[in-house]
C-alpha positions as CSV (number, residue, x, y, z in Angstrom):
1,X,-7.4,-5.3,-14.7
2,X,-5.9,-4.2,-17.7
3,X,-4.2,-0.8,-16.5
4,X,-0.7,0.0,-15.7
5,X,-0.5,0.4,-11.5
6,X,1.5,3.0,-10.4
7,X,2.8,2.0,-6.2
8,X,4.0,5.6,-4.5
9,X,4.9,5.5,-0.5
10,X,2.7,8.7,1.0
11,X,5.2,9.7,3.5
12,X,8.4,9.8,1.0
13,X,6.2,11.6,-1.6
14,X,4.5,14.0,1.0
15,X,1.4,15.2,0.4
16,X,1.2,18.0,-2.4
17,X,3.2,15.4,-5.0
18,X,0.8,12.5,-3.6
19,X,-2.2,14.2,-4.2
20,X,-0.9,15.3,-8.1
21,X,-0.3,11.5,-8.9
22,X,-3.5,10.9,-7.7
23,X,-4.7,13.5,-9.9
24,X,-2.7,12.7,-12.7
25,X,-3.8,9.3,-12.5
26,X,-7.0,9.6,-12.5
27,X,-7.0,11.9,-16.0
28,X,-5.2,9.2,-18.1
29,X,-7.3,6.4,-16.5
30,X,-4.3,4.8,-14.3
31,X,-4.4,2.7,-11.2
32,X,-3.1,4.0,-8.0
33,X,-1.7,2.2,-5.0
34,X,-0.3,4.5,-2.5
35,X,1.1,3.0,1.1
36,X,3.5,4.3,3.6
37,X,6.0,1.4,3.9
38,X,8.4,4.1,4.7
39,X,7.4,3.3,8.6
40,X,10.0,0.8,9.4
41,X,12.1,3.3,8.1
42,X,10.8,5.8,10.9
43,X,9.8,3.3,13.9
44,X,13.5,2.0,14.3
45,X,14.8,0.9,17.6
46,X,17.4,1.0,18.4
47,X,16.8,-2.1,20.8
48,X,13.7,-3.6,19.2
49,X,15.0,-3.8,14.9
50,X,11.6,-2.6,13.5
51,X,8.1,-1.9,15.0
52,X,5.2,-3.6,13.8
53,X,2.1,-1.5,12.6
54,X,-0.9,-3.1,13.7
55,X,-3.3,-2.2,10.7
56,X,-0.7,-2.3,8.2
57,X,-3.1,-4.8,6.3
58,X,-4.8,-8.4,6.0
59,X,-2.9,-11.7,4.9
60,X,-4.7,-13.3,2.6
61,X,-6.0,-16.1,5.2
62,X,-7.8,-14.0,7.2
63,X,-10.2,-13.4,3.7
64,X,-11.2,-17.3,2.6
65,X,-13.4,-15.8,-0.3
66,X,-10.8,-13.8,-2.2
67,X,-8.2,-16.3,-1.8
68,X,-10.7,-18.9,-3.6
69,X,-10.9,-15.4,-6.6
70,X,-8.0,-14.1,-6.9
71,X,-4.9,-16.5,-4.9
72,X,-2.9,-17.0,-2.4
73,X,-0.6,-14.3,-4.0
74,X,-3.0,-10.9,-2.9
75,X,-2.4,-8.6,-0.9
76,X,-5.6,-6.6,0.7
77,X,-5.1,-3.4,2.6
78,X,-7.7,-1.9,4.2
79,X,-7.4,2.1,5.3
């Protein structure tokens, strides 16, 4: 894409920081990817390890057309 990509975690960043970061990226032509990976820490169970999140993303094998375009090293996150 030719632009820097900033990745931030929504839970650890917080609403205000993420909003400010989104405005900064928009104003400066940067791509912002905010995810919620902190659930791995929050959802940790003593007996189970980490509980999976069903809406955490789509694997490339679920979307064959974009995989043909972008390759196997792709990650699709849908909200």
